[in-house]
C-alpha positions in Angstrom: 49.3 47.2 31.1 46.6 45.8 33.4 43.9 47.8 31.4 45.2 46.3 28.1 45.0 42.7 29.5 41.4 43.2 30.7 40.4 44.7 27.4 41.9 41.8 25.5 40.2 39.3 27.8 36.8 40.9 27.3 37.3 41.0 23.5 38.3 37.4 23.4 35.4 36.2 25.6 32.6 37.8 23.6 30.6 35.1 21.8 30.7 34.8 18.1 27.4 35.3 16.2 25.7 32.1 15.2 25.0 31.9 11.5 21.3 31.6 10.5 20.7 28.4 8.6 19.4 28.8 5.2 16.1 26.9 4.6 16.3 24.0 2.2 14.5 24.7 -1.1 11.2 22.9 -1.3 10.8 20.3 -3.9 8.6 21.3 -6.9 5.1 19.8 -6.7 4.8 16.8 -8.9 1.7 16.5 -11.0 -0.9 14.1 -9.8 -1.1 10.8 -11.7 -3.4 10.6 -14.7 -5.9 8.0 -15.9 -4.6 4.5 -15.9 -1.6 5.4 -13.8 -0.8 4.1 -10.3 -2.4 6.3 -7.6 -0.1 8.9 -6.0 0.6 9.6 -2.3 -2.6 9.6 -0.2 -4.4 8.1 -3.3 -4.0 11.3 -5.2 -5.2 11.5 -8.9 -5.5 14.3 -11.4 -9.2 15.4 -11.7 -11.6 14.1 -12.7 -10.1 10.7 -12.0 -10.3 9.1 -8.6 -8.2 6.3 -7.1 -9.8 2.9 -7.8 -8.7 -0.1 -5.7 -9.1 -3.7 -7.2 -7.7 -7.2 -7.2 -6.0 -8.6 -10.3 -6.7 -12.0 -11.9 -5.1 -13.8 -8.9 -8.0 -12.6 -6.7 -7.6 -12.5 -3.0 -4.3 -14.5 -3.3 -2.7 -11.6 -5.2 -2.0 -8.0 -4.3 -4.4 -5.1 -4.3 -3.9 -2.6 -7.1 -4.7 1.1 -7.1 -4.9 3.2 -10.3 -6.5 6.5 -11.2 -9.7 5.9 -13.1 -13.0 7.5 -14.1 -15.7 4.9 -13.4 -18.4 4.6 -16.1 -21.2 2.5 -17.5 -21.8 1.9 -21.2 -24.5 4.5 -21.3 -22.3 7.1 -19.3 -20.4 9.8 -21.2 -16.7 9.8 -20.8 -14.4 12.8 -21.3 -13.7 13.7 -24.9 -11.4 11.3 -26.6 -12.2 8.4 -24.2 -14.8 5.6 -24.2 -16.2 3.4 -21.5 -14.3 0.1 -21.5 -14.5 -2.9 -19.2 -11.2 -4.2 -17.9 -12.2 -7.6 -16.5 -9.1 -8.3 -14.4 -8.7 -4.7 -13.4 -10.8 -1.8 -12.3 -14.0 -2.8 -14.2 -15.8 -0.3 -16.4 -13.6 2.8 -16.8 -13.0 5.6 -19.3 -9.9 4.9 -21.4 
């Protein structure tokens, strides 16, 4: 009887295995913002656009805006399907 009690005590005292946590699935990568869209995290933009920072018509009294743009000049070629346009209260001369 004593042997049986010791065996039961050992069996009950052994630790239960800890389940391994399953890693959370990673979120799918979002595409970077395109031309004319608000810049993404860390000023990300889809190539060839870059994040342009500018003040709106309110000037220094207003907020700073950031959009993905391709800067240009009237004599500069823009990507196919886009032309160089000046947005006076925005980022200036950009391909749209």
